[in-house]
C-alpha atoms as a printed R data frame, in Angstrom:
    type eleno elety resid chain resno       x      y      z
1   ATOM     1    CA   UNK     A     1  11.035 31.287 44.413
2   ATOM     2    CA   UNK     A     2   8.715 28.466 43.396
3   ATOM     3    CA   UNK     A     3   5.803 30.932 43.042
4   ATOM     4    CA   UNK     A     4   7.644 33.012 40.448
5   ATOM     5    CA   UNK     A     5   8.563 29.976 38.361
6   ATOM     6    CA   UNK     A     6   4.986 28.679 38.379
7   ATOM     7    CA   UNK     A     7   3.606 32.115 37.522
8   ATOM     8    CA   UNK     A     8   6.057 32.510 34.633
9   ATOM     9    CA   UNK     A     9   5.199 29.040 33.307
10  ATOM    10    CA   UNK     A    10   1.505 29.915 33.547
11  ATOM    11    CA   UNK     A    11   2.036 33.124 31.577
12  ATOM    12    CA   UNK     A    12   3.932 31.276 28.865
13  ATOM    13    CA   UNK     A    13   1.186 28.638 28.634
14  ATOM    14    CA   UNK     A    14  -1.506 31.349 28.435
15  ATOM    15    CA   UNK     A    15   0.388 33.138 25.663
16  ATOM    16    CA   UNK     A    16   0.648 29.886 23.709
17  ATOM    17    CA   UNK     A    17  -3.108 29.257 24.073
18  ATOM    18    CA   UNK     A    18  -3.871 32.762 22.819
19  ATOM    19    CA   UNK     A    19  -1.532 32.297 19.852
20  ATOM    20    CA   UNK     A    20  -3.219 29.032 18.872
21  ATOM    21    CA   UNK     A    21  -6.697 30.529 19.227
22  ATOM    22    CA   UNK     A    22  -5.862 33.780 17.444
23  ATOM    23    CA   UNK     A    23  -7.931 34.323 14.305
24  ATOM    24    CA   UNK     A    24  -5.862 34.138 11.158
25  ATOM    25    CA   UNK     A    25  -8.112 35.830  8.607
26  ATOM    26    CA   UNK     A    26 -10.778 38.506  8.283
27  ATOM    27    CA   UNK     A    27 -14.344 37.193  8.432
28  ATOM    28    CA   UNK     A    28 -15.381 39.435  5.529
29  ATOM    29    CA   UNK     A    29 -12.523 39.535  3.003
30  ATOM    30    CA   UNK     A    30 -10.623 36.409  4.131
31  ATOM    31    CA   UNK     A    31  -7.258 38.211  3.915
32  ATOM    32    CA   UNK     A    32  -4.755 37.627  6.738
33  ATOM    33    CA   UNK     A    33  -5.277 39.922  9.714
34  ATOM    34    CA   UNK     A    34  -2.711 42.599 10.448
35  ATOM    35    CA   UNK     A    35  -1.670 44.381 13.611
36  ATOM    36    CA   UNK     A    36  -5.018 46.135 14.053
37  ATOM    37    CA   UNK     A    37  -8.061 43.916 14.424
38  ATOM    38    CA   UNK     A    38 -11.615 45.012 15.138
39  ATOM    39    CA   UNK     A    39 -14.456 42.808 16.319
40  ATOM    40    CA   UNK     A    40 -17.727 42.981 14.407
41  ATOM    41    CA   UNK     A    41 -21.141 41.851 15.684
42  ATOM    42    CA   UNK     A    42 -22.821 40.106 12.695
43  ATOM    43    CA   UNK     A    43 -26.116 40.747 14.476
44  ATOM    44    CA   UNK     A    44 -25.721 44.248 15.984
45  ATOM    45    CA   UNK     A    45 -25.747 44.567 19.762
46  ATOM    46    CA   UNK     A    46 -28.723 46.914 19.458
47  ATOM    47    CA   UNK     A    47 -30.639 44.039 17.847
48  ATOM    48    CA   UNK     A    48 -29.616 41.465 20.466
49  ATOM    49    CA   UNK     A    49 -26.363 40.150 18.961
50  ATOM    50    CA   UNK     A    50 -23.609 38.825 21.185
51  ATOM    51    CA   UNK     A    51 -21.261 36.916 18.874
52  ATOM    52    CA   UNK     A    52 -18.268 38.762 17.403
53  ATOM    53    CA   UNK     A    53 -15.935 37.985 14.512
54  ATOM    54    CA   UNK     A    54 -12.519 39.480 13.667
55  ATOM    55    CA   UNK     A    55 -12.327 41.921 10.750
56  ATOM    56    CA   UNK     A    56  -9.913 44.513  9.379
57  ATOM    57    CA   UNK     A    57 -10.759 48.105 10.397
58  ATOM    58    CA   UNK     A    58 -11.397 49.049  6.738
59  ATOM    59    CA   UNK     A    59 -13.739 46.071  6.288
60  ATOM    60    CA   UNK     A    60 -15.601 46.949  9.490
61  ATOM    61    CA   UNK     A    61 -16.071 50.559  8.420
62  ATOM    62    CA   UNK     A    62 -17.257 49.493  4.976
63  ATOM    63    CA   UNK     A    63 -19.865 47.144  6.442
64  ATOM    64    CA   UNK     A    64 -21.324 49.913  8.611
65  ATOM    65    CA   UNK     A    65 -21.062 52.562  5.886
66  ATOM    66    CA   UNK     A    66 -22.969 50.337  3.465
67  ATOM    67    CA   UNK     A    67 -25.659 48.779  5.658
68  ATOM    68    CA   UNK     A    68 -27.735 49.987  8.598
69  ATOM    69    CA   UNK     A    69 -27.959 47.968 11.812
70  ATOM    70    CA   UNK     A    70 -31.525 47.020 10.899
71  ATOM    71    CA   UNK     A    71 -30.399 45.661  7.524
72  ATOM    72    CA   UNK     A    72 -27.551 43.754  9.154
73  ATOM    73    CA   UNK     A    73 -29.918 42.200 11.712
74  ATOM    74    CA   UNK     A    74 -32.586 41.251  9.173
75  ATOM    75    CA   UNK     A    75 -30.623 39.570  6.439
76  ATOM    76    CA   UNK     A    76 -26.937 40.319  6.303
77  ATOM    77    CA   UNK     A    77 -25.716 38.589  9.460
78  ATOM    78    CA   UNK     A    78 -24.566 35.733  7.213
79  ATOM    79    CA   UNK     A    79 -21.299 36.756  5.552
80  ATOM    80    CA   UNK     A    80 -22.064 34.774  2.380
81  ATOM    81    CA   UNK     A    81 -25.174 36.916  1.835
82  ATOM    82    CA   UNK     A    82 -23.254 40.070  2.759
83  ATOM    83    CA   UNK     A    83 -20.455 39.289  0.263
84  ATOM    84    CA   UNK     A    84 -23.010 38.725 -2.519
85  ATOM    85    CA   UNK     A    85 -24.371 42.285 -2.298
86  ATOM    86    CA   UNK     A    86 -23.152 44.383 -5.278
87  ATOM    87    CA   UNK     A    87 -21.599 47.185 -3.171
88  ATOM    88    CA   UNK     A    88 -19.761 44.710 -0.968
89  ATOM    89    CA   UNK     A    89 -18.656 42.519 -3.899
90  ATOM    90    CA   UNK     A    90 -17.133 45.601 -5.546
91  ATOM    91    CA   UNK     A    91 -15.286 46.490 -2.318
92  ATOM    92    CA   UNK     A    92 -14.010 42.907 -1.931
93  ATOM    93    CA   UNK     A    93 -12.633 42.857 -5.487
94  ATOM    94    CA   UNK     A    94 -10.844 46.162 -4.790
95  ATOM    95    CA   UNK     A    95  -9.399 45.159 -1.390
96  ATOM    96    CA   UNK     A    96  -8.306 41.639 -2.440
97  ATOM    97    CA   UNK     A    97  -4.709 42.526 -3.355
98  ATOM    98    CA   UNK     A    98  -4.050 45.028 -0.551
99  ATOM    99    CA   UNK     A    99  -1.751 44.309  2.414
100 ATOM   100    CA   UNK     A   100  -3.254 43.313  5.765
101 ATOM   101    CA   UNK     A   101  -2.826 46.729  7.416
102 ATOM   102    CA   UNK     A   102  -3.986 48.753  4.399
103 ATOM   103    CA   UNK     A   103  -6.085 51.791  5.298
104 ATOM   104    CA   UNK     A   104  -8.028 54.232  3.159
105 ATOM   105    CA   UNK     A   105 -10.859 56.669  3.914
106 ATOM   106    CA   UNK     A   106 -14.255 54.982  3.852
107 ATOM   107    CA   UNK     A   107 -17.263 56.737  2.351
108 ATOM   108    CA   UNK     A   108 -20.865 55.815  2.863
109 ATOM   109    CA   UNK     A   109 -22.615 54.190 -0.077
110 ATOM   110    CA   UNK     A   110 -25.814 56.084  0.599
C-alpha cells in the first residue's frame, strides 16, 4: 500500500514540475501557445543544432517555407534577426491577432 501512495505522490510532483517548466509563449510570434506545440531547432539539426524552442505549428511551417536550413544556420538562428526579415515581419503582423490554435495553409515564399 505504501508503494502506491509514494508512486502517486511522485506522479503529482512530476506533473507540477512539468506545469511550471512548460513554455508559455511561442519563440517566434510571442503569442500564448495552444494545444499543439512544435519544437523548432534555431540551428537546424543538419547543421549541428541541438537546442529546441517551442513554436506554433503555423509559425514553424512559415519559418521553413521562408528560409532554407543553410540560411537558418548562417544568420537566422537569432529570432530577433529572423523577425526583422520583411517576409517574416509581414507574417508576424498578420498572425498577431489570431487565436493560439489558429491554422491556415502555409505557402512557400520562394
